[in-house]
N, CA, C and O atoms as CSV, one atom per row, in Angstrom:
chain,resi,resn,atom,element,x,y,z
A,1,MET,N,N,-36.897,20.498,17.660
A,1,MET,CA,C,-36.187,19.258,17.516
A,1,MET,C,C,-35.779,18.773,18.912
A,1,MET,O,O,-35.280,19.546,19.730
A,2,ARG,N,N,-35.992,17.530,19.155
A,2,ARG,CA,C,-35.743,16.971,20.469
A,2,ARG,C,C,-34.339,16.360,20.519
A,2,ARG,O,O,-33.947,15.634,19.605
A,3,ARG,N,N,-33.599,16.644,21.561
A,3,ARG,CA,C,-32.252,16.109,21.733
A,3,ARG,C,C,-32.255,15.059,22.832
A,3,ARG,O,O,-32.980,15.166,23.821
A,4,HIS,N,N,-31.442,14.063,22.637
A,4,HIS,CA,C,-31.286,13.040,23.670
A,4,HIS,C,C,-30.250,13.509,24.682
A,4,HIS,O,O,-29.357,14.291,24.357
A,5,ALA,N,N,-30.378,13.036,25.876
A,5,ALA,CA,C,-29.481,13.449,26.949
A,5,ALA,C,C,-28.030,13.076,26.653
A,5,ALA,O,O,-27.114,13.818,27.008
A,6,CYS,N,N,-27.820,11.958,26.020
A,6,CYS,CA,C,-26.443,11.523,25.750
A,6,CYS,C,C,-25.993,11.863,24.333
A,6,CYS,O,O,-24.949,11.380,23.895
A,7,GLY,N,N,-26.747,12.674,23.611
A,7,GLY,CA,C,-26.433,12.977,22.217
A,7,GLY,C,C,-25.054,13.562,22.016
A,7,GLY,O,O,-24.343,13.143,21.102
A,8,GLY,N,N,-24.649,14.520,22.839
A,8,GLY,CA,C,-23.335,15.133,22.699
A,8,GLY,C,C,-22.214,14.153,22.957
A,8,GLY,O,O,-21.213,14.129,22.240
A,9,LYS,N,N,-22.389,13.342,23.989
A,9,LYS,CA,C,-21.369,12.346,24.320
A,9,LYS,C,C,-21.279,11.286,23.226
A,9,LYS,O,O,-20.192,10.814,22.894
A,10,MET,N,N,-22.434,10.919,22.671
A,10,MET,CA,C,-22.455,9.901,21.621
A,10,MET,C,C,-21.750,10.411,20.368
A,10,MET,O,O,-21.006,9.667,19.728
A,11,ASN,N,N,-21.980,11.681,20.013
A,11,ASN,CA,C,-21.314,12.249,18.838
A,11,ASN,C,C,-19.797,12.280,19.029
A,11,ASN,O,O,-19.048,11.972,18.102
A,12,LYS,N,N,-19.344,12.649,20.229
A,12,LYS,CA,C,-17.907,12.667,20.508
A,12,LYS,C,C,-17.334,11.256,20.430
A,12,LYS,O,O,-16.249,11.042,19.890
A,13,PHE,N,N,-18.087,10.289,20.983
A,13,PHE,CA,C,-17.637,8.903,20.948
A,13,PHE,C,C,-17.507,8.419,19.508
A,13,PHE,O,O,-16.511,7.787,19.154
A,14,LEU,N,N,-18.509,8.712,18.673
A,14,LEU,CA,C,-18.464,8.297,17.269
A,14,LEU,C,C,-17.301,8.964,16.536
A,14,LEU,O,O,-16.604,8.324,15.749
A,15,ALA,N,N,-17.101,10.249,16.802
A,15,ALA,CA,C,-16.013,10.972,16.147
A,15,ALA,C,C,-14.656,10.390,16.550
A,15,ALA,O,O,-13.787,10.193,15.701
A,16,LEU,N,N,-14.475,10.116,17.848
A,16,LEU,CA,C,-13.215,9.533,18.309
A,16,LEU,C,C,-13.015,8.124,17.754
A,16,LEU,O,O,-11.897,7.746,17.402
A,17,SER,N,N,-14.095,7.351,17.678
A,17,SER,CA,C,-14.001,6.000,17.122
A,17,SER,C,C,-13.592,6.044,15.658
A,17,SER,O,O,-12.740,5.270,15.220
A,18,LEU,N,N,-14.196,6.947,14.908
A,18,LEU,CA,C,-13.860,7.090,13.495
A,18,LEU,C,C,-12.404,7.519,13.329
A,18,LEU,O,O,-11.687,6.993,12.477
A,19,PHE,N,N,-11.975,8.477,14.147
A,19,PHE,CA,C,-10.590,8.939,14.096
A,19,PHE,C,C,-9.625,7.797,14.396
A,19,PHE,O,O,-8.625,7.633,13.696
A,20,ALA,N,N,-9.912,7.006,15.429
A,20,ALA,CA,C,-9.047,5.882,15.800
A,20,ALA,C,C,-8.985,4.847,14.680
A,20,ALA,O,O,-7.918,4.304,14.392
A,21,ALA,N,N,-10.124,4.576,14.051
A,21,ALA,CA,C,-10.152,3.600,12.958
A,21,ALA,C,C,-9.325,4.087,11.775
A,21,ALA,O,O,-8.577,3.312,11.179
A,22,LEU,N,N,-9.456,5.365,11.432
A,22,LEU,CA,C,-8.680,5.915,10.319
A,22,LEU,C,C,-7.188,5.934,10.640
A,22,LEU,O,O,-6.364,5.665,9.766
A,23,ALA,N,N,-6.838,6.248,11.873
A,23,ALA,CA,C,-5.431,6.261,12.268
A,23,ALA,C,C,-4.843,4.858,12.185
A,23,ALA,O,O,-3.700,4.688,11.759
A,24,ALA,N,N,-5.611,3.858,12.586
A,24,ALA,CA,C,-5.136,2.473,12.512
A,24,ALA,C,C,-4.910,2.060,11.066
A,24,ALA,O,O,-3.920,1.397,10.756
A,25,CYS,N,N,-5.815,2.446,10.183
A,25,CYS,CA,C,-5.650,2.123,8.759
A,25,CYS,C,C,-4.410,2.799,8.202
A,25,CYS,O,O,-3.660,2.196,7.434
A,26,SER,N,N,-4.196,4.037,8.585
A,26,SER,CA,C,-3.052,4.790,8.094
A,26,SER,C,C,-1.747,4.149,8.536
A,26,SER,O,O,-0.828,4.010,7.729
A,27,SER,N,N,-1.644,3.755,9.808
A,27,SER,CA,C,-0.401,3.153,10.268
A,27,SER,C,C,-0.210,1.767,9.674
A,27,SER,O,O,0.928,1.355,9.444
A,28,ALA,N,N,-1.276,1.044,9.422
A,28,ALA,CA,C,-1.155,-0.281,8.810
A,28,ALA,C,C,-0.626,-0.154,7.391
A,28,ALA,O,O,0.168,-0.986,6.951
A,29,GLN,N,N,-1.054,0.878,6.668
A,29,GLN,CA,C,-0.550,1.073,5.312
A,29,GLN,C,C,0.930,1.409,5.345
A,29,GLN,O,O,1.682,0.956,4.482
A,30,GLY,N,N,1.365,2.195,6.326
A,30,GLY,CA,C,2.765,2.558,6.441
A,30,GLY,C,C,3.650,1.358,6.713
A,30,GLY,O,O,4.815,1.345,6.315
A,31,GLU,N,N,3.113,0.347,7.389
A,31,GLU,CA,C,3.884,-0.840,7.721
A,31,GLU,C,C,3.997,-1.802,6.546
A,31,GLU,O,O,4.819,-2.718,6.586
A,32,SER,N,N,3.204,-1.621,5.513
A,32,SER,CA,C,3.192,-2.585,4.415
A,32,SER,C,C,4.184,-2.223,3.312
A,32,SER,O,O,3.955,-2.532,2.143
A,33,VAL,N,N,5.280,-1.572,3.682
A,33,VAL,CA,C,6.309,-1.214,2.717
A,33,VAL,C,C,6.973,-2.496,2.218
A,33,VAL,O,O,7.351,-3.363,3.006
A,34,VAL,N,N,7.105,-2.598,0.913
A,34,VAL,CA,C,7.684,-3.792,0.299
A,34,VAL,C,C,9.174,-3.554,0.098
A,34,VAL,O,O,9.575,-2.480,-0.349
A,35,ASP,N,N,9.995,-4.543,0.425
A,35,ASP,CA,C,11.438,-4.369,0.259
A,35,ASP,C,C,11.912,-4.897,-1.094
A,35,ASP,O,O,11.120,-5.408,-1.886
A,36,GLY,N,N,13.209,-4.767,-1.344
A,36,GLY,CA,C,13.771,-5.161,-2.633
A,36,GLY,C,C,13.608,-6.634,-2.952
A,36,GLY,O,O,13.369,-6.998,-4.104
A,37,ALA,N,N,13.734,-7.490,-1.939
A,37,ALA,CA,C,13.586,-8.932,-2.171
A,37,ALA,C,C,12.163,-9.271,-2.597
A,37,ALA,O,O,11.952,-10.070,-3.509
A,38,GLU,N,N,11.190,-8.659,-1.930
A,38,GLU,CA,C,9.787,-8.924,-2.291
A,38,GLU,C,C,9.468,-8.413,-3.692
A,38,GLU,O,O,8.794,-9.092,-4.466
A,39,ASN,N,N,9.953,-7.219,-4.014
A,39,ASN,CA,C,9.703,-6.684,-5.356
A,39,ASN,C,C,10.445,-7.484,-6.419
A,39,ASN,O,O,9.933,-7.657,-7.525
A,40,TYR,N,N,11.643,-7.975,-6.102
A,40,TYR,CA,C,12.358,-8.829,-7.056
A,40,TYR,C,C,11.522,-10.073,-7.344
A,40,TYR,O,O,11.352,-10.453,-8.503
A,41,GLU,N,N,11.004,-10.703,-6.299
A,41,GLU,CA,C,10.177,-11.905,-6.485
A,41,GLU,C,C,8.923,-11.587,-7.291
A,41,GLU,O,O,8.505,-12.382,-8.132
A,42,ARG,N,N,8.332,-10.443,-7.039
A,42,ARG,CA,C,7.083,-10.065,-7.708
A,42,ARG,C,C,7.290,-9.707,-9.175
A,42,ARG,O,O,6.517,-10.132,-10.033
A,43,TYR,N,N,8.331,-8.927,-9.467
A,43,TYR,CA,C,8.480,-8.372,-10.812
A,43,TYR,C,C,9.588,-9.009,-11.659
A,43,TYR,O,O,9.527,-8.942,-12.887
A,44,CYS,N,N,10.589,-9.620,-11.039
A,44,CYS,CA,C,11.785,-10.023,-11.784
A,44,CYS,C,C,12.027,-11.528,-11.836
A,44,CYS,O,O,12.477,-12.050,-12.856
A,45,ALA,N,N,11.733,-12.219,-10.754
A,45,ALA,CA,C,12.125,-13.627,-10.611
A,45,ALA,C,C,11.571,-14.518,-11.714
A,45,ALA,O,O,12.253,-15.446,-12.148
A,46,GLY,N,N,10.373,-14.264,-12.168
A,46,GLY,CA,C,9.761,-15.112,-13.186
A,46,GLY,C,C,10.584,-15.217,-14.455
A,46,GLY,O,O,10.562,-16.251,-15.123
A,47,CYS,N,N,11.302,-14.173,-14.793
A,47,CYS,CA,C,12.141,-14.189,-16.000
A,47,CYS,C,C,13.631,-14.278,-15.688
A,47,CYS,O,O,14.396,-14.792,-16.504
A,48,HIS,N,N,14.059,-13.791,-14.527
A,48,HIS,CA,C,15.487,-13.609,-14.276
A,48,HIS,C,C,16.082,-14.497,-13.197
A,48,HIS,O,O,17.253,-14.325,-12.858
A,49,ASN,N,N,15.328,-15.439,-12.643
A,49,ASN,CA,C,15.919,-16.376,-11.688
A,49,ASN,C,C,16.834,-17.351,-12.411
A,49,ASN,O,O,16.693,-17.550,-13.618
A,50,PRO,N,N,17.781,-17.967,-11.684
A,50,PRO,CA,C,18.664,-18.953,-12.316
A,50,PRO,C,C,17.899,-20.182,-12.796
A,50,PRO,O,O,16.842,-20.522,-12.265
A,51,GLY,N,N,18.446,-20.830,-13.793
A,51,GLY,CA,C,17.891,-22.096,-14.256
A,51,GLY,C,C,17.038,-21.977,-15.496
A,51,GLY,O,O,16.650,-20.879,-15.896
A,52,PRO,N,N,16.744,-23.122,-16.106
A,52,PRO,CA,C,15.921,-23.127,-17.321
A,52,PRO,C,C,14.484,-22.721,-17.016
A,52,PRO,O,O,14.012,-22.837,-15.885
A,53,GLY,N,N,13.810,-22.249,-18.039
A,53,GLY,CA,C,12.415,-21.861,-17.883
A,53,GLY,C,C,12.217,-20.409,-17.510
A,53,GLY,O,O,11.081,-19.972,-17.325
A,54,HIS,N,N,13.286,-19.655,-17.395
A,54,HIS,CA,C,13.208,-18.229,-17.093
A,54,HIS,C,C,13.696,-17.478,-18.329
A,54,HIS,O,O,14.886,-17.494,-18.643
A,55,GLY,N,N,12.777,-16.825,-19.021
A,55,GLY,CA,C,13.061,-16.213,-20.322
A,55,GLY,C,C,14.243,-15.275,-20.348
A,55,GLY,O,O,15.084,-15.368,-21.242
A,56,GLY,N,N,14.327,-14.369,-19.383
A,56,GLY,CA,C,15.433,-13.417,-19.351
A,56,GLY,C,C,16.769,-14.103,-19.145
A,56,GLY,O,O,17.765,-13.743,-19.773
A,57,THR,N,N,16.789,-15.090,-18.266
A,57,THR,CA,C,18.016,-15.842,-18.009
A,57,THR,C,C,18.459,-16.589,-19.258
A,57,THR,O,O,19.649,-16.635,-19.569
A,58,MET,N,N,17.504,-17.174,-19.973
A,58,MET,CA,C,17.839,-17.919,-21.189
A,58,MET,C,C,18.398,-16.989,-22.266
A,58,MET,O,O,19.335,-17.360,-22.974
A,59,LEU,N,N,17.828,-15.773,-22.400
A,59,LEU,CA,C,18.357,-14.811,-23.378
A,59,LEU,C,C,19.775,-14.386,-23.017
A,59,LEU,O,O,20.635,-14.279,-23.891
A,60,LEU,N,N,20.022,-14.143,-21.724
A,60,LEU,CA,C,21.373,-13.772,-21.298
A,60,LEU,C,C,22.356,-14.910,-21.553
A,60,LEU,O,O,23.499,-14.665,-21.939
A,61,ALA,N,N,21.922,-16.152,-21.342
A,61,ALA,CA,C,22.788,-17.312,-21.595
A,61,ALA,C,C,23.131,-17.414,-23.075
A,61,ALA,O,O,24.269,-17.724,-23.428
A,62,GLU,N,N,22.152,-17.156,-23.946
A,62,GLU,CA,C,22.403,-17.195,-25.391
A,62,GLU,C,C,23.411,-16.138,-25.806
A,62,GLU,O,O,24.161,-16.339,-26.761
A,63,LYS,N,N,23.438,-15.001,-25.093
A,63,LYS,CA,C,24.382,-13.934,-25.417
A,63,LYS,C,C,25.754,-14.197,-24.810
A,63,LYS,O,O,26.689,-13.423,-25.013
A,64,GLY,N,N,25.871,-15.296,-24.062
A,64,GLY,CA,C,27.171,-15.666,-23.510
A,64,GLY,C,C,27.496,-15.068,-22.159
A,64,GLY,O,O,28.666,-15.023,-21.779
A,65,ALA,N,N,26.509,-14.612,-21.429
A,65,ALA,CA,C,26.773,-14.079,-20.091
A,65,ALA,C,C,27.340,-15.195,-19.217
A,65,ALA,O,O,26.803,-16.303,-19.215
A,66,PRO,N,N,28.430,-14.924,-18.464
A,66,PRO,CA,C,29.043,-15.976,-17.660
A,66,PRO,C,C,28.075,-16.569,-16.634
A,66,PRO,O,O,28.035,-17.787,-16.462
A,67,VAL,N,N,27.315,-15.747,-15.971
A,67,VAL,CA,C,26.246,-16.197,-15.075
A,67,VAL,C,C,25.003,-15.469,-15.548
A,67,VAL,O,O,24.817,-14.292,-15.239
A,68,PRO,N,N,24.146,-16.157,-16.298
A,68,PRO,CA,C,23.071,-15.469,-16.986
A,68,PRO,C,C,21.933,-14.937,-16.117
A,68,PRO,O,O,21.163,-14.102,-16.591
A,69,SER,N,N,21.795,-15.374,-14.882
A,69,SER,CA,C,20.715,-14.825,-14.059
A,69,SER,C,C,21.150,-13.481,-13.479
A,69,SER,O,O,22.336,-13.152,-13.508
A,70,LEU,N,N,20.218,-12.713,-12.961
A,70,LEU,CA,C,20.557,-11.421,-12.362
A,70,LEU,C,C,21.090,-11.559,-10.942
A,70,LEU,O,O,21.927,-10.765,-10.513
A,71,ILE,N,N,20.613,-12.554,-10.215
A,71,ILE,CA,C,20.980,-12.706,-8.807
A,71,ILE,C,C,22.493,-12.840,-8.648
A,71,ILE,O,O,23.133,-13.675,-9.288
A,72,GLY,N,N,23.040,-12.005,-7.788
A,72,GLY,CA,C,24.462,-12.071,-7.478
A,72,GLY,C,C,25.387,-11.386,-8.458
A,72,GLY,O,O,26.604,-11.431,-8.282
A,73,ARG,N,N,24.846,-10.750,-9.488
A,73,ARG,CA,C,25.702,-10.088,-10.488
A,73,ARG,C,C,26.387,-8.884,-9.856
A,73,ARG,O,O,25.724,-7.949,-9.407
A,74,LYS,N,N,27.697,-8.909,-9.824
A,74,LYS,CA,C,28.469,-7.779,-9.292
A,74,LYS,C,C,28.832,-6.804,-10.406
A,74,LYS,O,O,29.231,-5.671,-10.137
A,75,ASP,N,N,28.695,-7.243,-11.660
A,75,ASP,CA,C,29.034,-6.392,-12.801
A,75,ASP,C,C,27.838,-5.577,-13.285
A,75,ASP,O,O,27.936,-4.873,-14.290
A,76,LEU,N,N,26.738,-5.663,-12.596
A,76,LEU,CA,C,25.515,-4.982,-13.015
A,76,LEU,C,C,25.553,-3.526,-12.565
A,76,LEU,O,O,25.651,-3.242,-11.371
A,77,ASP,N,N,25.477,-2.615,-13.512
A,77,ASP,CA,C,25.511,-1.187,-13.236
A,77,ASP,C,C,24.105,-0.694,-12.901
A,77,ASP,O,O,23.148,-1.009,-13.609
A,78,TYR,N,N,23.980,0.085,-11.812
A,78,TYR,CA,C,22.665,0.570,-11.399
A,78,TYR,C,C,22.000,1.406,-12.491
A,78,TYR,O,O,20.820,1.209,-12.781
A,79,ASP,N,N,22.735,2.330,-13.099
A,79,ASP,CA,C,22.134,3.196,-14.121
A,79,ASP,C,C,21.620,2.380,-15.308
A,79,ASP,O,O,20.573,2.692,-15.876
A,80,TYR,N,N,22.359,1.337,-15.675
A,80,TYR,CA,C,21.916,0.470,-16.767
A,80,TYR,C,C,20.632,-0.262,-16.375
A,80,TYR,O,O,19.671,-0.299,-17.143
A,81,LEU,N,N,20.624,-0.841,-15.174
A,81,LEU,CA,C,19.427,-1.544,-14.702
A,81,LEU,C,C,18.227,-0.600,-14.670
A,81,LEU,O,O,17.139,-0.957,-15.123
A,82,HIS,N,N,18.425,0.592,-14.140
A,82,HIS,CA,C,17.344,1.577,-14.055
A,82,HIS,C,C,16.812,1.903,-15.443
A,82,HIS,O,O,15.600,1.970,-15.647
A,83,SER,N,N,17.712,2.104,-16.392
A,83,SER,CA,C,17.310,2.421,-17.764
A,83,SER,C,C,16.512,1.283,-18.391
A,83,SER,O,O,15.497,1.523,-19.047
A,84,VAL,N,N,16.964,0.047,-18.195
A,84,VAL,CA,C,16.252,-1.106,-18.763
A,84,VAL,C,C,14.876,-1.253,-18.120
A,84,VAL,O,O,13.899,-1.550,-18.808
A,85,VAL,N,N,14.792,-1.047,-16.810
A,85,VAL,CA,C,13.493,-1.149,-16.128
A,85,VAL,C,C,12.541,-0.083,-16.659
A,85,VAL,O,O,11.364,-0.368,-16.880
A,86,ARG,N,N,13.021,1.121,-16.864
A,86,ARG,CA,C,12.150,2.212,-17.329
A,86,ARG,C,C,11.815,2.109,-18.823
A,86,ARG,O,O,10.681,2.374,-19.220
A,87,GLN,N,N,12.793,1.728,-19.648
A,87,GLN,CA,C,12.601,1.726,-21.100
A,87,GLN,C,C,12.201,0.369,-21.668
A,87,GLN,O,O,11.617,0.293,-22.750
A,88,GLY,N,N,12.516,-0.712,-20.934
A,88,GLY,CA,C,12.303,-2.052,-21.467
A,88,GLY,C,C,13.468,-2.420,-22.371
A,88,GLY,O,O,14.258,-1.560,-22.759
A,89,LEU,N,N,13.572,-3.704,-22.706
A,89,LEU,CA,C,14.645,-4.168,-23.581
A,89,LEU,C,C,14.249,-5.523,-24.148
A,89,LEU,O,O,13.946,-6.452,-23.400
A,90,ILE,N,N,14.252,-5.630,-25.454
A,90,ILE,CA,C,13.888,-6.843,-26.195
A,90,ILE,C,C,12.517,-7.329,-25.723
A,90,ILE,O,O,11.506,-6.707,-26.050
A,91,GLU,N,N,12.460,-8.418,-24.968
A,91,GLU,CA,C,11.182,-8.974,-24.512
A,91,GLU,C,C,10.682,-8.350,-23.211
A,91,GLU,O,O,9.521,-8.529,-22.844
A,92,MET,N,N,11.549,-7.622,-22.514
A,92,MET,CA,C,11.166,-7.061,-21.221
A,92,MET,C,C,10.368,-5.781,-21.410
A,92,MET,O,O,10.815,-4.863,-22.098
A,93,PRO,N,N,9.190,-5.717,-20.800
A,93,PRO,CA,C,8.388,-4.497,-20.916
A,93,PRO,C,C,8.933,-3.402,-19.995
A,93,PRO,O,O,9.586,-3.704,-18.996
A,94,PRO,N,N,8.670,-2.138,-20.322
A,94,PRO,CA,C,9.066,-1.058,-19.414
A,94,PRO,C,C,8.126,-0.996,-18.211
A,94,PRO,O,O,6.963,-1.391,-18.299
A,95,PHE,N,N,8.637,-0.504,-17.105
A,95,PHE,CA,C,7.834,-0.305,-15.899
A,95,PHE,C,C,7.725,1.191,-15.631
A,95,PHE,O,O,8.735,1.887,-15.528
A,96,ARG,N,N,6.492,1.680,-15.518
A,96,ARG,CA,C,6.248,3.096,-15.242
A,96,ARG,C,C,6.568,3.404,-13.774
A,96,ARG,O,O,6.571,2.499,-12.939
A,97,PRO,N,N,6.836,4.678,-13.457
A,97,PRO,CA,C,7.076,5.055,-12.059
A,97,PRO,C,C,5.894,4.734,-11.137
A,97,PRO,O,O,6.078,4.587,-9.929
A,98,THR,N,N,4.699,4.626,-11.690
A,98,THR,CA,C,3.550,4.245,-10.861
A,98,THR,C,C,3.563,2.753,-10.544
A,98,THR,O,O,2.884,2.314,-9.616
A,99,GLU,N,N,4.328,1.966,-11.302
A,99,GLU,CA,C,4.448,0.526,-11.039
A,99,GLU,C,C,5.629,0.236,-10.115
A,99,GLU,O,O,5.505,-0.526,-9.157
A,100,LEU,N,N,6.767,0.848,-10.409
A,100,LEU,CA,C,7.971,0.732,-9.584
A,100,LEU,C,C,8.593,2.116,-9.457
A,100,LEU,O,O,8.944,2.734,-10.462
A,101,SER,N,N,8.729,2.599,-8.241
A,101,SER,CA,C,9.350,3.906,-8.034
A,101,SER,C,C,10.866,3.775,-8.193
A,101,SER,O,O,11.402,2.667,-8.208
A,102,ASP,N,N,11.549,4.909,-8.310
A,102,ASP,CA,C,13.009,4.885,-8.393
A,102,ASP,C,C,13.603,4.250,-7.134
A,102,ASP,O,O,14.581,3.506,-7.211
A,103,ALA,N,N,13.013,4.546,-5.981
A,103,ALA,CA,C,13.496,3.962,-4.725
A,103,ALA,C,C,13.326,2.444,-4.728
A,103,ALA,O,O,14.193,1.725,-4.231
A,104,GLU,N,N,12.224,1.952,-5.280
A,104,GLU,CA,C,12.003,0.507,-5.348
A,104,GLU,C,C,12.983,-0.161,-6.319
A,104,GLU,O,O,13.448,-1.273,-6.067
A,105,ILE,N,N,13.291,0.513,-7.421
A,105,ILE,CA,C,14.282,-0.029,-8.358
A,105,ILE,C,C,15.639,-0.125,-7.660
A,105,ILE,O,O,16.352,-1.114,-7.826
A,106,LYS,N,N,15.993,0.887,-6.888
A,106,LYS,CA,C,17.259,0.873,-6.142
A,106,LYS,C,C,17.263,-0.269,-5.132
A,106,LYS,O,O,18.285,-0.934,-4.964
A,107,GLN,N,N,16.146,-0.506,-4.459
A,107,GLN,CA,C,16.067,-1.619,-3.501
A,107,GLN,C,C,16.231,-2.963,-4.212
A,107,GLN,O,O,16.896,-3.862,-3.697
A,108,ILE,N,N,15.631,-3.096,-5.384
A,108,ILE,CA,C,15.785,-4.332,-6.163
A,108,ILE,C,C,17.248,-4.510,-6.561
A,108,ILE,O,O,17.799,-5.604,-6.437
A,109,TYR,N,N,17.875,-3.441,-7.036
A,109,TYR,CA,C,19.294,-3.489,-7.408
A,109,TYR,C,C,20.147,-3.921,-6.212
A,109,TYR,O,O,20.997,-4.803,-6.333
A,110,ASP,N,N,19.912,-3.294,-5.063
A,110,ASP,CA,C,20.673,-3.641,-3.863
A,110,ASP,C,C,20.479,-5.114,-3.499
A,110,ASP,O,O,21.424,-5.781,-3.077
A,111,HIS,N,N,19.266,-5.612,-3.660
A,111,HIS,CA,C,18.992,-7.029,-3.385
A,111,HIS,C,C,19.767,-7.924,-4.355
A,111,HIS,O,O,20.361,-8.920,-3.942
A,112,ILE,N,N,19.762,-7.576,-5.623
A,112,ILE,CA,C,20.439,-8.392,-6.644
A,112,ILE,C,C,21.928,-8.504,-6.342
A,112,ILE,O,O,22.472,-9.608,-6.314
A,113,VAL,N,N,22.592,-7.376,-6.118
A,113,VAL,CA,C,24.048,-7.402,-5.949
A,113,VAL,C,C,24.469,-7.930,-4.577
A,113,VAL,O,O,25.627,-8.308,-4.398
A,114,ALA,N,N,23.564,-7.964,-3.616
A,114,ALA,CA,C,23.893,-8.480,-2.280
A,114,ALA,C,C,23.867,-10.004,-2.223
A,114,ALA,O,O,24.400,-10.595,-1.284
A,115,GLN,N,N,23.258,-10.642,-3.210
A,115,GLN,CA,C,23.130,-12.103,-3.204
A,115,GLN,C,C,24.413,-12.756,-3.697
A,115,GLN,O,O,25.242,-12.117,-4.346
A,116,LYS,N,N,24.565,-14.037,-3.381
A,116,LYS,CA,C,25.697,-14.812,-3.886
A,116,LYS,C,C,25.373,-15.301,-5.285
A,116,LYS,O,O,24.219,-15.575,-5.611
A,117,LEU,N,N,26.409,-15.406,-6.107
A,117,LEU,CA,C,26.226,-15.946,-7.455
A,117,LEU,C,C,25.781,-17.397,-7.369
A,117,LEU,O,O,26.334,-18.164,-6.582
A,118,PRO,N,N,24.794,-17.785,-8.164
A,118,PRO,CA,C,24.414,-19.201,-8.184
A,118,PRO,C,C,25.498,-20.012,-8.884
A,118,PRO,O,O,26.210,-19.475,-9.733
A,119,PRO,N,N,25.642,-21.301,-8.547
A,119,PRO,CA,C,26.660,-22.111,-9.224
A,119,PRO,C,C,26.337,-22.281,-10.702
A,119,PRO,O,O,25.171,-22.348,-11.091
A,120,THR,N,N,27.383,-22.350,-11.518
A,120,THR,CA,C,27.205,-22.613,-12.947
A,120,THR,C,C,27.383,-24.106,-13.178
A,120,THR,O,O,27.726,-24.836,-12.249
A,121,LYS,N,N,27.156,-24.568,-14.399
A,121,LYS,CA,C,27.318,-25.994,-14.715
A,121,LYS,C,C,28.748,-26.448,-14.456
A,121,LYS,O,O,28.968,-27.572,-14.005
A,122,ALA,N,N,29.718,-25.589,-14.733
A,122,ALA,CA,C,31.119,-25.952,-14.555
A,122,ALA,C,C,31.538,-25.874,-13.090
A,122,ALA,O,O,32.624,-26.330,-12.732
A,123,GLU,N,N,30.702,-25.311,-12.257
A,123,GLU,CA,C,31.032,-25.076,-10.861
A,123,GLU,C,C,29.936,-25.668,-9.977
A,123,GLU,O,O,29.016,-24.947,-9.590
A,124,PRO,N,N,30.009,-26.975,-9.644
A,124,PRO,CA,C,28.938,-27.600,-8.865
A,124,PRO,C,C,28.853,-27.021,-7.457
A,124,PRO,O,O,29.836,-26.506,-6.922
A,125,ALA,N,N,27.686,-27.111,-6.879
A,125,ALA,CA,C,27.477,-26.615,-5.522
A,125,ALA,C,C,28.357,-27.396,-4.551
A,125,ALA,O,O,28.485,-28.616,-4.663
A,126,LYS,N,N,28.963,-26.686,-3.594
A,126,LYS,CA,C,29.838,-27.327,-2.614
A,126,LYS,C,C,29.009,-28.129,-1.617
A,126,LYS,O,O,27.830,-27.849,-1.400
A,127,ASN,N,N,29.643,-29.125,-1.020
A,127,ASN,CA,C,29.017,-29.969,0.002
A,127,ASN,C,C,27.809,-30.726,-0.515
A,127,ASN,O,O,26.912,-31.057,0.261
A,128,LYS,N,N,27.770,-30.996,-1.760
A,128,LYS,CA,C,26.654,-31.742,-2.327
A,128,LYS,C,C,27.121,-33.170,-2.589
A,128,LYS,O,O,28.145,-33.381,-3.239
A,129,ALA,N,N,26.389,-34.128,-2.092
A,129,ALA,CA,C,26.759,-35.533,-2.286
A,129,ALA,C,C,26.659,-35.893,-3.757
A,129,ALA,O,O,25.706,-35.514,-4.437
A,130,LEU,N,N,27.648,-36.627,-4.241
A,130,LEU,CA,C,27.648,-37.030,-5.647
A,130,LEU,C,C,26.932,-38.311,-5.854
A,130,LEU,O,O,26.840,-38.791,-6.984
C-alpha cells in the first residue's frame, strides 16, 4: 500500500478539524438554554396571558379570580403550579418531564411571580390619556 508524504499530517489535521467542529457544536448547545420568560411564552401565554381570547384566563375569570391571568400572581403556590403542570387540570394537558423539566417549571414560576399584576377593568392603567 502506498502512502502519501503528507498523509500523517492530513489525518491529524482532519482529526483536529473534526474535534473543533464538535466542540463548537457542544458549546453552542450549552448557550441555547431557555429561561422562564421564553418557556412561559412558549407553553403558557397562549392560554394564560391577560385579556380575552386566552382560555385559561377566561376559566379563572369565570371562577371569580381577582386577577384571572397568571402573570404577576403573588398568591400562586409553587407546589400547586408544579402539580397542575405535571398532572393537568380541566382543559390544561399535563406536561411530561421530557417536555418541561422541574428546573424549567421553577423558572416559569419565578417569571410569573416576578411580573407586575396587569390592570383589571376596575383599575385602569396609570398615565393613560382618557
